[in-house]
VOPAGU-2260 file (C-alpha; in pm, 1 decimal, decimal comma):
REM VOPAGU-2260
SITE   aa  ch    i         X         Y         Z
SITE  UNK   A    0   12661,0    2466,6   12452,9
SITE  UNK   A    1   12506,0    2454,4   12106,4
SITE  UNK   A    2   12296,4    2149,7   12018,6
SITE  UNK   A    3   12316,2    2038,6   11655,4
SITE  UNK   A    4   11976,1    1893,0   11566,1
SITE  UNK   A    5   11894,2    1655,5   11281,1
SITE  UNK   A    6   11641,6    1838,8   11062,0
SITE  UNK   A    7   11460,8    1513,4   10987,3
SITE  UNK   A    8   11401,8    1343,8   11323,2
SITE  UNK   A    9   11498,3    1634,0   11553,3
SITE  UNK   A   10   11749,4    1417,8   11739,8
SITE  UNK   A   11   12062,6    1575,8   11883,9
SITE  UNK   A   12   12360,2    1491,4   11664,1
SITE  UNK   A   13   12623,7    1660,3   11875,4
SITE  UNK   A   14   12679,4    1937,2   12128,0
SITE  UNK   A   15   12959,9    2186,4   12072,9
SITE  UNK   A   16   13091,4    2484,4   12262,5
SITE  UNK   A   17   12960,1    2822,5   12161,0
SITE  UNK   A   18   13222,4    3098,2   12135,1
SITE  UNK   A   19   13182,7    3437,2   12300,8
SITE  UNK   A   20   13323,0    3783,6   12242,8
SITE  UNK   A   21   13655,7    3691,6   12398,7
SITE  UNK   A   22   13709,3    3415,8   12140,2
SITE  UNK   A   23   13603,3    3653,3   11864,1
SITE  UNK   A   24   13854,9    3912,2   11981,0
SITE  UNK   A   25   14129,6    3649,5   11988,7
SITE  UNK   A   26   14043,0    3540,5   11634,5
SITE  UNK   A   27   14042,8    3898,6   11505,9
SITE  UNK   A   28   14371,6    3984,0   11674,3
SITE  UNK   A   29   14536,5    3668,5   11542,9
SITE  UNK   A   30   14420,1    3724,1   11185,1
SITE  UNK   A   31   14503,8    4094,8   11188,4
SITE  UNK   A   32   14853,9    4039,4   11328,7
SITE  UNK   A   33   14922,8    3772,7   11067,4
SITE  UNK   A   34   14829,3    4003,0   10785,7
SITE  UNK   A   35   15020,0    4300,9   10924,2
SITE  UNK   A   36   15338,3    4094,4   10942,1
SITE  UNK   A   37   15424,4    4057,2   10575,7
SITE  UNK   A   38   15699,4    3808,4   10659,9
SITE  UNK   A   39   15427,3    3564,5   10769,8
SITE  UNK   A   40   15243,0    3576,2   10435,7
SITE  UNK   A   41   15215,2    3245,7   10252,4
SITE  UNK   A   42   15382,8    3231,4    9913,7
SITE  UNK   A   43   15169,6    3118,3    9617,4
SITE  UNK   A   44   15354,9    2786,2    9589,8
SITE  UNK   A   45   15286,9    2720,4    9958,7
SITE  UNK   A   46   14914,3    2785,3    9910,9
SITE  UNK   A   47   14911,2    2556,4    9607,5
SITE  UNK   A   48   15076,3    2276,5    9805,5
SITE  UNK   A   49   14843,3    2311,5   10102,3
SITE  UNK   A   50   14521,2    2328,9    9902,2
SITE  UNK   A   51   14626,1    2040,9    9679,4
SITE  UNK   A   52   14667,3    1831,4    9994,4
SITE  UNK   A   53   14324,6    1947,5   10114,0
SITE  UNK   A   54   14162,2    1824,9    9793,0
SITE  UNK   A   55   14335,9    1487,1    9829,8
SITE  UNK   A   56   14226,3    1455,7   10193,4
SITE  UNK   A   57   13867,7    1541,2   10099,0
SITE  UNK   A   58   13873,7    1279,7    9824,2
SITE  UNK   A   59   13982,6    1017,1   10077,3
SITE  UNK   A   60   13705,9    1118,8   10319,5
SITE  UNK   A   61   13420,2    1171,5   10077,4
SITE  UNK   A   62   13185,0     932,9   10254,9
SITE  UNK   A   63   13251,5    1087,0   10594,5
SITE  UNK   A   64   13198,2    1441,6   10465,9
SITE  UNK   A   65   12879,9    1334,1   10286,3
SITE  UNK   A   66   12737,0    1171,9   10597,6
SITE  UNK   A   67   12810,7    1481,0   10806,5
SITE  UNK   A   68   12652,7    1721,2   10558,0
SITE  UNK   A   69   12343,9    1502,7   10517,2
SITE  UNK   A   70   12286,0    1452,1   10888,3
SITE  UNK   A   71   12316,5    1817,0   10987,3
SITE  UNK   A   72   12164,7    1982,0   10678,4
SITE  UNK   A   73   11894,4    1739,4   10572,1
SITE  UNK   A   74   11985,7    1740,7   10204,0
SITE  UNK   A   75   11926,0    1388,5   10064,9
SITE  UNK   A   76   12227,8    1163,1   10050,7
SITE  UNK   A   77   12218,6    1147,7    9670,5
SITE  UNK   A   78   12249,0    1527,6    9653,1
SITE  UNK   A   79   12499,0    1560,1    9938,4
SITE  UNK   A   80   12731,7    1327,4    9749,1
SITE  UNK   A   81   12723,0    1574,1    9461,0
SITE  UNK   A   82   12782,1    1865,0    9697,6
SITE  UNK   A   83   13096,4    1702,9    9835,0
SITE  UNK   A   84   13227,9    1634,7    9484,1
SITE  UNK   A   85   13161,0    1999,5    9396,5
SITE  UNK   A   86   13344,8    2110,7    9709,5
SITE  UNK   A   87   13648,5    1903,0    9616,3
SITE  UNK   A   88   13642,4    2046,0    9266,5
SITE  UNK   A   89   13608,1    2394,6    9415,4
SITE  UNK   A   90   13933,6    2349,5    9604,4
SITE  UNK   A   91   14102,9    2233,5    9284,3
SITE  UNK   A   92   13962,5    2532,1    9094,6
SITE  UNK   A   93   14111,0    2763,8    9355,4
SITE  UNK   A   94   14450,0    2597,0    9310,9
SITE  UNK   A   95   14427,2    2641,0    8933,9
SITE  UNK   A   96   14338,7    3007,3    8967,6
SITE  UNK   A   97   14620,1    3104,3    9205,6
SITE  UNK   A   98   14845,1    3144,7    8901,8
SITE  UNK   A   99   14594,5    3382,4    8742,4
SITE  UNK   A  100   14593,4    3637,5    9025,1
SITE  UNK   A  101   14797,8    3898,4    8845,0
SITE  UNK   A  102   14817,0    4255,6    8721,4
SITE  UNK   A  103   14940,8    4399,6    8393,3
SITE  UNK   A  104   15130,5    4677,4    8221,3
SITE  UNK   A  105   14983,5    5027,9    8209,8
SITE  UNK   A  106   15092,6    5219,4    7896,5
SITE  UNK   A  107   15297,5    5534,6    7950,2
SITE  UNK   A  108   15425,5    5796,0    7706,0
SITE  UNK   A  109   15078,0    5863,9    7574,6
SITE  UNK   A  110   15119,1    6225,7    7681,2
SITE  UNK   A  111   15426,2    6443,7    7724,4
SITE  UNK   A  112   15371,7    6434,5    8101,7
SITE  UNK   A  113   15400,2    6053,7    8109,2
SITE  UNK   A  114   15724,6    6021,3    7914,0
SITE  UNK   A  115   16021,5    5829,7    8057,4
SITE  UNK   A  116   15801,1    5607,4    8268,5
SITE  UNK   A  117   15701,8    5242,1    8285,8
SITE  UNK   A  118   15406,1    5124,5    8496,6
SITE  UNK   A  119   15268,8    4791,3    8617,6
SITE  UNK   A  120   14988,9    4672,6    8842,6
SITE  UNK   A  121   14990,3    4377,2    9077,6
SITE  UNK   A  122   14713,6    4228,7    9289,4
SITE  UNK   A  123   14758,1    4186,5    9663,1
SITE  UNK   A  124   14543,7    4005,7    9920,6
SITE  UNK   A  125   14288,2    4249,4   10058,6
SITE  UNK   A  126   14341,2    4162,3   10425,3
SITE  UNK   A  127   14137,0    3990,4   10694,6
SITE  UNK   A  128   13828,5    3814,9   10554,3
SITE  UNK   A  129   13521,6    3752,2   10769,7
SITE  UNK   A  130   13278,7    3498,4   10622,2
SITE  UNK   A  131   12928,4    3432,8   10751,8
SITE  UNK   A  132   12767,7    3132,5   10585,1
SITE  UNK   A  133   12426,7    2967,3   10536,8
SITE  UNK   A  134   12288,0    2622,5   10621,4
SITE  UNK   A  135   12171,0    2491,8   10285,3
SITE  UNK   A  136   12507,7    2380,2   10142,7
SITE  UNK   A  137   12707,8    2328,1   10463,9
SITE  UNK   A  138   13031,8    2221,5   10295,6
SITE  UNK   A  139   13033,3    2378,1    9950,4
SITE  UNK   A  140   12946,4    2728,1   10071,9
SITE  UNK   A  141   13231,7    2710,8   10320,6
SITE  UNK   A  142   13467,9    2615,0   10038,7
SITE  UNK   A  143   13351,4    2910,6    9830,1
SITE  UNK   A  144   13405,9    3155,5   10116,0
SITE  UNK   A  145   13713,7    3007,8   10285,9
SITE  UNK   A  146   13927,4    2844,2   10016,7
SITE  UNK   A  147   13908,3    3154,6    9800,1
SITE  UNK   A  148   14049,6    3362,9   10085,2
SITE  UNK   A  149   14327,4    3115,7   10159,8
SITE  UNK   A  150   14407,5    3087,0    9788,4
SITE  UNK   A  151   14480,6    3459,6    9752,3
SITE  UNK   A  152   14665,7    3482,9   10083,1
SITE  UNK   A  153   14405,7    3630,9   10317,8
SITE  UNK   A  154   14361,5    3515,3   10677,2
SITE  UNK   A  155   13995,9    3416,6   10715,2
SITE  UNK   A  156   13751,6    3388,3   11004,9
SITE  UNK   A  157   13441,5    3184,7   10923,7
SITE  UNK   A  158   13111,1    3168,5   11108,8
SITE  UNK   A  159   12897,3    2879,1   10980,6
SITE  UNK   A  160   12521,6    2865,3   11026,4
SITE  UNK   A  161   12432,9    2752,1   11378,7
SITE  UNK   A  162   12219,8    2471,7   11230,2
SITE  UNK   A  163   12510,1    2325,6   11030,8
SITE  UNK   A  164   12854,7    2395,5   11179,9
SITE  UNK   A  165   12995,6    2041,5   11167,4
SITE  UNK   A  166   13091,1    2041,1   10798,9
SITE  UNK   A  167   13270,1    2371,6   10847,5
SITE  UNK   A  168   13463,2    2245,3   11148,8
SITE  UNK   A  169   13558,7    1929,9   10958,0
SITE  UNK   A  170   13687,4    2139,3   10670,1
SITE  UNK   A  171   13892,3    2368,7   10894,9
SITE  UNK   A  172   14048,7    2057,0   11048,1
SITE  UNK   A  173   14142,0    1938,2   10698,8
SITE  UNK   A  174   14311,9    2270,9   10624,7
SITE  UNK   A  175   14518,4    2236,3   10939,1
SITE  UNK   A  176   14600,0    1872,8   10860,8
SITE  UNK   A  177   14715,9    1979,3   10514,7
SITE  UNK   A  178   14964,6    2220,9   10668,9
SITE  UNK   A  179   14787,1    2557,7   10682,2
SITE  UNK   A  180   14965,9    2746,1   10960,8
SITE  UNK   A  181   14777,8    2845,4   11275,0
SITE  UNK   A  182   14556,3    3151,0   11246,5
SITE  UNK   A  183   14508,8    3152,5   10869,3
SITE  UNK   A  184   14164,1    2994,9   10897,5
SITE  UNK   A  185   13965,3    3015,1   11219,7
SITE  UNK   A  186   13608,6    2896,6   11277,3
SITE  UNK   A  187   13387,2    3082,4   11521,8
SITE  UNK   A  188   13068,7    2917,6   11651,4
SITE  UNK   A  189   12874,8    3210,5   11792,1
SITE  UNK   A  190   12543,2    3388,2   11816,3
SITE  UNK   A  191   12437,7    3687,0   11608,0
SITE  UNK   A  192   12551,7    3942,5   11863,8
SITE  UNK   A  193   12908,3    3812,8   11863,5
SITE  UNK   A  194   12903,2    3787,4   11484,3
SITE  UNK   A  195   12794,3    4149,5   11453,7
SITE  UNK   A  196   13072,6    4259,5   11686,6
SITE  UNK   A  197   13319,5    4114,6   11433,8
SITE  UNK   A  198   13143,2    4261,4   11131,2
SITE  UNK   A  199   13174,5    4615,7   11267,7
SITE  UNK   A  200   13542,0    4575,6   11359,7
SITE  UNK   A  201   13771,8    4793,8   11149,1
SITE  UNK   A  202   14033,2    4517,2   11135,3
SITE  UNK   A  203   13807,7    4329,8   10890,6
SITE  UNK   A  204   13894,6    4422,2   10531,0
SITE  UNK   A  205   13645,1    4200,5   10350,0
SITE  UNK   A  206   13302,5    4071,2   10454,0
SITE  UNK   A  207   13150,7    3768,3   10276,7
SITE  UNK   A  208   12788,2    3696,0   10362,0
SITE  UNK   A  209   12545,5    3428,1   10243,5
SITE  UNK   A  210   12199,5    3442,6   10395,7
SITE  UNK   A  211   11881,3    3645,8   10416,6
SITE  UNK   A  212   11852,5    3990,2   10260,5
SITE  UNK   A  213   11723,9    4138,8   10585,4
SITE  UNK   A  214   12034,3    4034,5   10777,0
SITE  UNK   A  215   12280,4    4093,2   10494,0
SITE  UNK   A  216   12178,8    4451,2   10418,3
SITE  UNK   A  217   12162,7    4530,3   10788,3
SITE  UNK   A  218   12517,4    4407,5   10845,0
SITE  UNK   A  219   12640,7    4592,3   10536,9
SITE  UNK   A  220   12507,6    4914,5   10689,0
SITE  UNK   A  221   12729,0    4850,5   10992,3
SITE  UNK   A  222   13055,5    4799,1   10803,3
SITE  UNK   A  223   13342,9    5036,8   10884,5
SITE  UNK   A  224   13456,3    5275,5   10608,9
SITE  UNK   A  225   13665,2    5094,5   10350,0
SITE  UNK   A  226   13551,2    4740,5   10428,7
SITE  UNK   A  227   13455,7    4572,6   10103,6
SITE  UNK   A  228   13178,8    4312,3   10092,1
SITE  UNK   A  229   13001,8    4050,5    9885,5
SITE  UNK   A  230   12645,2    3963,9    9982,9
SITE  UNK   A  231   12450,6    3670,1    9842,3
SITE  UNK   A  232   12080,1    3669,3    9922,6
SITE  UNK   A  233   11784,9    3480,0    9786,3
SITE  UNK   A  234   11546,6    3524,4    9498,4
SITE  UNK   A  235   11211,7    3412,5    9360,4
SITE  UNK   A  236   11342,4    3271,0    9035,0
SITE  UNK   A  237   11116,8    3317,0    8729,8
SITE  UNK   A  238   11090,4    3085,9    8430,3
SITE  UNK   A  239   10929,0    3175,6    8096,6
SITE  UNK   A  240   10782,1    2876,4    7910,6
SITE  UNK   A  241   10686,5    2931,9    7547,2
SITE  UNK   A  242   10440,9    2709,2    7359,5
SITE  UNK   A  243   10720,0    2547,1    7155,0
SITE  UNK   A  244   10904,6    2423,3    7465,2
SITE  UNK   A  245   11024,5    2063,2    7460,8
SITE  UNK   A  246   10812,1    1888,2    7726,0
SITE  UNK   A  247   11059,2    1601,5    7766,7
SITE  UNK   A  248   11324,7    1858,6    7859,8
SITE  UNK   A  249   11100,7    2105,1    8042,5
SITE  UNK   A  250   10918,1    1895,4    8301,0
SITE  UNK   A  251   11217,8    1712,9    8458,5
SITE  UNK   A  252   11407,6    2043,4    8471,7
SITE  UNK   A  253   11125,9    2229,6    8647,3
SITE  UNK   A  254   11069,1    1947,5    8895,8
SITE  UNK   A  255   11439,5    1914,3    8975,2
SITE  UNK   A  256   11492,7    2291,4    8993,7
SITE  UNK   A  257   11188,4    2343,6    9213,3
SITE  UNK   A  258   11213,2    2055,9    9460,1
SITE  UNK   A  259   11588,7    1992,9    9487,9
SITE  UNK   A  260   11683,4    2016,3    9858,5
SITE  UNK   A  261   11313,1    2077,6    9933,9
SITE  UNK   A  262   11338,3    2410,3    9752,4
SITE  UNK   A  263   11592,7    2544,4   10001,1
SITE  UNK   A  264   11817,5    2692,3    9734,4
SITE  UNK   A  265   11852,2    3064,1    9660,6
SITE  UNK   A  266   11788,5    3009,5    9287,3
SITE  UNK   A  267   11518,9    2739,9    9309,3
SITE  UNK   A  268   11250,9    2743,7    9041,4
SITE  UNK   A  269   10967,3    2935,6    9208,0
SITE  UNK   A  270   10755,7    3127,4    8954,7
SITE  UNK   A  271   10684,6    2953,2    8622,9
SITE  UNK   A  272   10509,2    3163,1    8357,3
SITE  UNK   A  273   10354,6    2931,3    8096,6
SITE  UNK   A  274   10194,2    3024,9    7764,4
SITE  UNK   A  275    9824,7    2956,7    7819,3
SITE  UNK   A  276    9777,9    2709,7    7532,2
SITE  UNK   A  277   10012,0    2455,9    7700,5
SITE  UNK   A  278    9949,3    2544,8    8065,5
SITE  UNK   A  279    9714,2    2255,8    8137,7
SITE  UNK   A  280    9965,3    2005,3    8001,1
SITE  UNK   A  281   10256,0    2161,5    8190,3
SITE  UNK   A  282   10088,7    2173,5    8533,0
SITE  UNK   A  283    9947,8    1824,6    8485,6
SITE  UNK   A  284   10283,9    1670,3    8402,1
SITE  UNK   A  285   10461,6    1866,9    8675,1
SITE  UNK   A  286   10211,1    1744,0    8932,2
SITE  UNK   A  287   10243,7    1388,4    8803,2
SITE  UNK   A  288   10621,8    1393,4    8847,0
SITE  UNK   A  289   10608,0    1582,0    9177,9
SITE  UNK   A  290   10378,3    1316,2    9328,3
SITE  UNK   A  291   10634,5    1047,8    9242,2
SITE  UNK   A  292   10914,0    1214,9    9440,1
SITE  UNK   A  293   11018,3    1018,2    9747,9
SITE  UNK   A  294   11008,7    1242,6   10053,6
SITE  UNK   A  295   11161,4    1143,3   10384,9
SITE  UNK   A  296   11480,7    1043,4   10561,8
SITE  UNK   A  297   11776,5    1213,7   10389,2
SITE  UNK   A  298   12005,6     930,5   10496,3
SITE  UNK   A  299   11803,9     687,5   10279,7
SITE  UNK   A  300   11960,5     645,1    9934,5
SITE  UNK   A  301   11611,9     645,4    9777,6
SITE  UNK   A  302   11502,1     980,9    9923,2
SITE  UNK   A  303   11473,6    1260,9    9668,2
SITE  UNK   A  304   11327,5    1537,8    9887,8
SITE  UNK   A  305   11433,5    1572,4   10248,6
SITE  UNK   A  306   11311,2    1782,3   10540,0
SITE  UNK   A  307   11309,3    2156,2   10577,5
SITE  UNK   A  308   11574,9    2284,8   10812,4
SITE  UNK   A  309   11332,4    2323,4   11105,5
SITE  UNK   A  310   10966,2    2266,9   11202,2
SITE  UNK   A  311   10924,5    2644,9   11207,3
SITE  UNK   A  312   10994,7    2653,4   10832,9
SITE  UNK   A  313   10735,7    2381,3   10770,6
SITE  UNK   A  314   10481,8    2590,5   10961,5
SITE  UNK   A  315   10570,9    2895,5   10752,9
SITE  UNK   A  316   10546,0    2717,2   10418,0
SITE  UNK   A  317   10215,8    2558,7   10519,8
SITE  UNK   A  318   10075,4    2900,0   10610,9
SITE  UNK   A  319   10192,1    3061,9   10286,6
SITE  UNK   A  320   10030,4    2786,9   10077,9
SITE  UNK   A  321    9702,9    2810,9   10271,4
SITE  UNK   A  322    9700,4    3186,6   10219,3
SITE  UNK   A  323    9753,8    3143,0    9843,4
SITE  UNK   A  324    9478,6    2880,4    9812,3
SITE  UNK   A  325    9236,4    3093,8   10013,0
SITE  UNK   A  326    9320,0    3378,4    9774,5
SITE  UNK   A  327    9219,8    3173,2    9472,5
SITE  UNK   A  328    9524,8    2963,4    9378,0
SITE  UNK   A  329    9456,1    2621,8    9231,2
SITE  UNK   A  330    9613,9    2345,7    9439,1
SITE  UNK   A  331    9733,6    2103,4    9172,2
SITE  UNK   A  332    9923,1    1873,3    9406,9
SITE  UNK   A  333   10070,1    1866,9    9755,8
SITE  UNK   A  334    9972,1    2135,1    9999,8
SITE  UNK   A  335   10009,2    1927,1   10314,7
SITE  UNK   A  336   10273,7    1862,9   10576,2
SITE  UNK   A  337   10393,8    1504,4   10586,6
SITE  UNK   A  338   10538,0    1539,4   10936,0
SITE  UNK   A  339   10672,1    1806,4   11167,9
SITE  UNK   A  340   10976,2    1838,1   10940,4
SITE  UNK   A  341   10867,1    1738,6   10587,8
SITE  UNK   A  342   10625,7    1904,3   10344,1
SITE  UNK   A  343   10473,5    1763,7   10027,8
SITE  UNK   A  344   10612,4    1885,4    9692,5
SITE  UNK   A  345   10345,7    2136,5    9593,4
SITE  UNK   A  346   10235,5    2289,5    9264,8
SITE  UNK   A  347   10005,8    2595,2    9269,9
SITE  UNK   A  348    9825,9    2740,4    8967,7
SITE  UNK   A  349    9775,0    3115,5    8931,5
SITE  UNK   A  350    9819,0    3223,7    9294,3
SITE  UNK   A  351    9743,3    3592,0    9358,5
SITE  UNK   A  352   10029,9    3813,8    9247,8
SITE  UNK   A  353   10030,2    3980,9    9589,2
SITE  UNK   A  354   10046,0    3653,6    9785,4
SITE  UNK   A  355   10362,1    3568,7    9978,1
SITE  UNK   A  356   10431,9    3275,1    9743,2
SITE  UNK   A  357   10438,1    3524,2    9455,0
SITE  UNK   A  358   10633,6    3804,4    9617,3
SITE  UNK   A  359   10878,0    3646,0    9862,0
SITE  UNK   A  360   11132,2    3368,0    9849,1
SITE  UNK   A  361   10949,2    3049,3    9944,8
SITE  UNK   A  362   11260,0    2845,8   10035,9
SITE  UNK   A  363   11043,2    2537,7   10046,3
SITE  UNK   A  364   10909,8    2267,2    9809,9
SITE  UNK   A  365   10652,1    2488,7    9636,3
SITE  UNK   A  366   10636,9    2588,9    9267,4
SITE  UNK   A  367   10389,0    2846,4    9138,1
SITE  UNK   A  368   10263,3    2834,7    8778,6
SITE  UNK   A  369   10106,1    3138,9    8612,0
SITE  UNK   A  370    9944,2    3139,7    8268,3
SITE  UNK   A  371   10003,2    3415,0    8012,2
SITE  UNK   A  372    9900,8    3515,4    7661,8
SITE  UNK   A  373   10142,7    3807,9    7630,9
SITE  UNK   A  374   10509,3    3724,5    7690,6
SITE  UNK   A  375   10612,9    4084,9    7752,4
SITE  UNK   A  376   10349,4    4112,8    8024,9
SITE  UNK   A  377   10474,7    3790,6    8183,1
SITE  UNK   A  378   10830,0    3923,9    8183,6
SITE  UNK   A  379   10708,3    4248,9    8333,7
SITE  UNK   A  380   10547,0    4055,9    8621,1
SITE  UNK   A  381   10857,9    3836,8    8655,1
SITE  UNK   A  382   11071,6    4149,7    8692,9
SITE  UNK   A  383   10833,2    4325,1    8929,9
SITE  UNK   A  384   11005,3    4225,2    9253,6
SITE  UNK   A  385   11302,6    4367,8    9441,6
SITE  UNK   A  386   11488,1    4034,8    9410,6
SITE  UNK   A  387   11671,4    3945,5    9088,7
SITE  UNK   A  388   11906,2    3649,7    9071,4
SITE  UNK   A  389   11886,5    3370,2    8811,1
SITE  UNK   A  390   11606,3    3319,4    8558,4
SITE  UNK   A  391   11525,4    3084,3    8271,4
SITE  UNK   A  392   11338,0    3050,6    7943,1
SITE  UNK   A  393   11227,4    2737,7    7758,9
SITE  UNK   A  394   11186,9    2774,1    7383,1
SITE  UNK   A  395   11321,1    2637,9    7054,6
SITE  UNK   A  396   11310,6    2984,5    6896,9
SITE  UNK   A  397   11644,8    3161,9    6915,1
SITE  UNK   A  398   11490,1    3507,3    6875,7
SITE  UNK   A  399   11252,6    3445,7    7165,5
SITE  UNK   A  400   11541,4    3318,7    7377,5
SITE  UNK   A  401   11745,5    3633,1    7312,8
SITE  UNK   A  402   11440,3    3852,0    7368,9
SITE  UNK   A  403   11392,2    3697,0    7712,9
SITE  UNK   A  404   11762,6    3718,5    7794,1
SITE  UNK   A  405   11755,7    4089,4    7712,2
SITE  UNK   A  406   11436,9    4167,7    7903,1
SITE  UNK   A  407   11459,6    3951,6    8214,9
SITE  UNK   A  408   11619,4    4136,4    8506,2
SITE  UNK   A  409   11866,5    3871,4    8622,9
SITE  UNK   A  410   12237,5    3814,2    8663,7
SITE  UNK   A  411   12205,0    3491,2    8464,9
SITE  UNK   A  412   11943,6    3353,4    8225,6
SITE  UNK   A  413   11936,7    2981,2    8149,8
SITE  UNK   A  414   11798,6    2874,3    7814,1
SITE  UNK   A  415   11621,0    2536,7    7822,1
SITE  UNK   A  416   11748,2    2462,7    8171,9
SITE  UNK   A  417   11625,1    2529,1    8523,5
SITE  UNK   A  418   11719,7    2836,7    8724,8
SITE  UNK   A  419   11920,4    2640,9    8982,1
SITE  UNK   A  420   12188,5    2535,5    8733,1
SITE  UNK   A  421   12534,9    2625,3    8854,5
SITE  UNK   A  422   12895,1    2524,9    8804,5
SITE  UNK   A  423   13158,8    2664,7    9034,0
SITE  UNK   A  424   13374,7    2828,9    8768,2
SITE  UNK   A  425   13095,7    3059,3    8651,5
SITE  UNK   A  426   13006,0    3396,5    8809,6
SITE  UNK   A  427   12722,7    3361,4    9058,6
SITE  UNK   A  428   12538,1    3629,1    9251,1
SITE  UNK   A  429   12226,1    3838,1    9280,5
SITE  UNK   A  430   12154,3    4194,0    9180,6
SITE  UNK   A  431   11937,6    4461,0    9342,2
SITE  UNK   A  432   11794,7    4322,5    9670,4
SITE  UNK   A  433   11938,3    3978,8    9593,1
SITE  UNK   A  434   12294,9    4080,5    9663,1
SITE  UNK   A  435   12609,3    4264,8    9566,5
SITE  UNK   A  436   12937,9    4139,4    9421,0
SITE  UNK   A  437   12999,3    3803,4    9255,9
SITE  UNK   A  438   13070,6    3454,9    9379,5
SITE  UNK   A  439   13218,4    3161,1    9194,2
SITE  UNK   A  440   13570,2    3048,4    9281,5
SITE  UNK   A  441   13762,8    3265,0    9033,6
SITE  UNK   A  442   13538,1    3567,3    9085,7
SITE  UNK   A  443   13546,1    3546,7    9464,8
SITE  UNK   A  444   13924,8    3529,2    9455,1
SITE  UNK   A  445   13929,6    3844,8    9244,8
SITE  UNK   A  446   13698,4    4020,5    9492,0
SITE  UNK   A  447   13937,6    3935,6    9777,0
SITE  UNK   A  448   14235,1    4111,0    9616,3
SITE  UNK   A  449   14313,7    4476,0    9547,0
SITE  UNK   A  450   14528,8    4655,5    9292,5
SITE  UNK   A  451   14865,7    4814,4    9360,2
SITE  UNK   A  452   15027,5    5030,5    9092,6
SITE  UNK   A  453   15403,1    5081,8    9053,6
SITE  UNK   A  454   15547,6    5351,1    8827,8
SITE  UNK   A  455   15916,1    5366,1    8735,2
SITE  UNK   A  456   16070,4    5688,6    8606,9
SITE  UNK   A  457   16399,7    5676,5    8418,7
SITE  UNK   A  458   16569,0    5897,5    8165,6
SITE  UNK   A  459   16663,7    5592,0    7959,1
SITE  UNK   A  460   16301,2    5489,0    7905,1
């Protein structure tokens, strides 16, 4: 049995059965047989009807879904409410985009050899989708990986994080209640060994992974020939702050982007490069706001920063901060554990560039500030990691903004906003060590389809 533990007070929320290789084989066989039998495929109008019902059911059970996500994941109630609303909107976005899964005409007659022909493309579901998810957004990540597959007509097997499977199971139940036929979405609660046995199975056509780079790239190396994948890993998001930045806009954005969900977000503000003439003001105001954040029980409406997912992560963050301070970083605020599961929002000034807080994803409530006099040098340091995901720049100068957009190695650059900004209809994903392929409802749906070309030859054309 698998015990689901509250990240805040370490109490057992629920015990659920863990699936073994036999259950995984059953799930794979069921999904594969469904896809091979074209007569069993769901028509677009059927998918629209089912997912529309899912969105309505989720709307009616918003409070229940919010409570579940908060209890198992530790994200404060105020933020979990937003996550559930995003998840509902994600389902609706998938419904809207079903009608946009289409091909187009390919011109013929451009050469003598292509005369008397007419050609079209269409997009088909890619096949069996296997999704392995992460703990930090226990409902919305599942929507992004599962609903997109269902929307394009792929049978999907989903393995949620072992810390946070309850939101996933609740969502799969909603799909079934809405009328999704048996086998089109199956949840597997299993260990890493069983998960890997599914990843390497040639019956899987598409692998969707959200989690650590170490695990993601390892599993990608095990994929059978022809299996397509999308991997979403973490980053160490950089922010460039020029001396003309609007402080009233800057400080709340950095504090929200750095400490939201205790920094357990793949695009959290982590490395802030500030022009030296305003650095003292920036770190002072950041520390002032960070100290005001209410840390504690995520089920309390007033809590703004909840626990880390496990005491082990608190130990790790504490060690990384100590290492940085011993190496010469200025400890502006925080730097202490509040309990076995909570850590103070922490601001560090000029930690060593080779420290773990400067070179690895913190995934905790820690923001590092570095001063600079040369913006190009700051950007060079910002780019000098293997991870590249989202970045940001704060300035009122349009030329500087475009200069940073051009030079920052990132899939997205926010101007006068924090790096963790996201809406679910935009493309979202890392580059280089931070991932491959793109998420976002519309973009994930596209990834889960493949092109088929048809060419008609006729003497009357």
